[in-house]
C-alpha positions in Angstrom: -6.7 -27.5 -0.9 -7.1 -25.5 2.1 -9.4 -26.3 4.9 -12.5 -24.1 3.6 -12.0 -26.1 -0.2 -12.1 -29.3 1.7 -15.4 -28.6 3.6 -17.0 -27.3 0.8 -15.7 -30.9 -1.1 -17.0 -32.4 1.9 -20.5 -30.4 1.1 -20.4 -31.7 -2.3 -20.1 -35.6 -1.0 -22.8 -35.5 1.4 -25.9 -36.4 -1.1 -28.6 -35.0 1.6 -26.6 -31.5 2.0 -26.0 -31.2 -1.6 -29.5 -31.8 -2.4 -30.7 -29.1 -0.4 -28.0 -26.7 -1.2 -25.5 -27.5 -3.9 -22.0 -27.3 -3.5 -21.8 -24.5 -5.9 -24.2 -22.1 -4.0 -21.4 -22.4 -1.3 -18.5 -19.6 -1.4 -15.3 -19.6 0.3 -14.7 -16.5 2.2 -16.8 -13.8 1.7 -16.5 -12.1 -2.2 -19.6 -12.5 -4.2 -18.8 -11.7 -8.1 -22.9 -10.9 -8.2 -25.6 -9.8 -5.5 -26.6 -13.5 -3.8 -30.1 -14.2 -3.4 -31.7 -17.4 -2.7 -30.1 -19.7 -0.8 -26.3 -19.6 -0.4 -23.8 -20.3 2.0 -20.1 -18.8 2.8 -17.6 -20.4 4.8 -14.8 -18.3 6.7 -11.7 -19.1 9.3 -12.3 -16.4 11.4 -9.0 -17.8 13.7 -6.9 -20.6 15.1 -4.5 -21.3 17.7 -1.4 -24.0 17.8 -1.9 -26.5 20.2 1.3 -28.1 20.3 4.4 -29.1 18.2 6.3 -32.0 17.5 9.9 -32.8 16.8 9.3 -34.0 13.5 8.0 -30.1 12.5 4.3 -31.5 12.9 1.6 -29.8 14.6 -1.9 -30.1 15.9 -4.1 -27.0 15.0 -7.4 -25.8 16.6 -8.9 -23.6 13.7 -12.5 -21.9 14.1 -14.5 -22.3 11.2 -18.1 -20.2 10.5 -20.6 -21.3 8.1 -23.2 -18.9 7.3 -26.2 -20.2 5.4 -28.6 -17.5 4.0 -32.2 -18.4 2.7 -35.5 -16.6 1.6 -37.8 -19.8 3.0 -37.1 -20.3 6.7 -38.0 -23.8 6.5 -35.8 -24.6 3.9 -32.9 -23.1 5.4 -33.9 -24.8 8.7 -33.2 -28.2 7.1 -30.4 -27.2 5.1 -28.6 -26.4 8.8 -29.6 -30.0 10.2 -28.2 -31.5 7.1 -25.0 -29.4 7.5 -24.9 -30.6 11.3 -25.3 -34.2 10.5 -22.8 -34.0 7.7 -19.7 -32.0 9.1 -20.5 -31.7 13.4 -18.0 -34.7 14.8 -16.7 -35.3 11.1 -13.1 -36.6 10.2 -11.6 -36.3 7.1 -8.3 -35.9 4.9 -6.4 -32.8 3.5 -3.4 -32.7 1.3 -0.8 -35.2 1.7 -0.6 -36.6 5.6 -2.8 -33.9 7.0 -6.0 -34.4 7.9 -8.9 -33.1 10.0 -8.8 -34.9 13.0 -12.3 -33.7 14.6 -14.7 -31.0 13.1 -17.2 -30.1 16.1 -19.9 -27.3 16.3 -19.0 -24.9 19.4 -22.7 -24.2 20.3 -25.9 -23.7 18.9 -26.6 -22.6 15.3 -27.8 -18.8 15.9 -30.7 -17.1 13.4 -31.2 -14.1 12.3 -33.3 -12.4 10.2 -32.4 -9.5 7.7 -35.0 -6.7 8.1 -33.8 -4.9 5.2 -34.3 -7.9 2.8 -36.2 -10.4 4.9 -33.9 -13.2 4.3 -32.9 -15.7 7.2 -29.4 -16.3 8.0 -27.9 -19.4 10.4 -24.5 -19.0 11.7 -22.7 -22.3 12.8 -19.5 -22.1 14.3 -17.3 -25.2 14.6 -14.0 -25.9 16.1 -11.2 -28.2 13.6 -8.4 -30.1 15.4 -6.2 -30.5 12.4 -2.9 -32.4 12.4 -0.3 -31.0 9.8 2.2 -33.2 9.3 6.0 -32.1 9.0 9.2 -32.8 8.9 11.2 -29.6 10.2 14.7 -30.7 10.2 16.1 -27.9 8.4 15.0 -24.5 8.3 13.9 -25.0 4.6 11.5 -27.5 6.2 10.3 -25.2 9.1 9.3 -22.4 6.5 7.8 -25.4 4.0 5.6 -26.2 7.4 4.7 -22.4 7.9 3.6 -22.4 4.4 1.5 -25.6 4.9 -0.2 -23.7 8.0 -1.0 -20.5 6.0 -2.5 -22.7 3.1 -4.7 -24.1 5.5 -6.2 -21.0 6.1 -6.4 -20.3 2.7 -3.8 -17.3 3.1 -0.5 -17.3 0.7 2.8 -18.0 2.3 5.0 -15.2 3.2 7.4 -14.0 0.5 9.8 -12.8 2.8 12.2 -15.2 3.6 14.5 -16.8 1.2 
C-alpha cells in the first residue's frame, strides 16, 4: 500500500469525513474513467526529500501530499475540508510492515478556487508527511529493496534496471 492509498484508507475509517464524502469518491492520482461531477477529491504526491538514513538502511522522508476537494456546493465543500483537517492534520498511522507516517501536518491554509467554466469550487489542502521507512540494508539486495519501498511509497513502479 502506498502513501496515497493509506490516506484513502484512513479517510474511509473517519466516520464524519467518509459520511460527507465517501472514500469511493476519492481518487489517488489524477486519472478519471469518466468526467467527475458533484463532490470528489484527488490525492497526489507531488514530491519529497530524504531527511536522513540510518546504518540499518531505514530512512526518514518528508513527502508532500496534496488533496484537492471539488464540490458544486460551497457549504458542503467547506464541511468536507473541515472534516478532512480534523481527520488528517497532525495524524500518525501505519503503512506496510514497520513503515509508518510519523506526522502528517498541513503546510498552510486551504486554498479555495472557483472554476469559472463549470462553477465548481475547489479546495487545495497541502500536507507534509514525515515517513519512517524501515530497512535492513546490509547488502546490495537489501539496498535495492529499500529503494523499491521508497518508490512504492510514492506509488511508482520500482526500477527494473538493477539485477
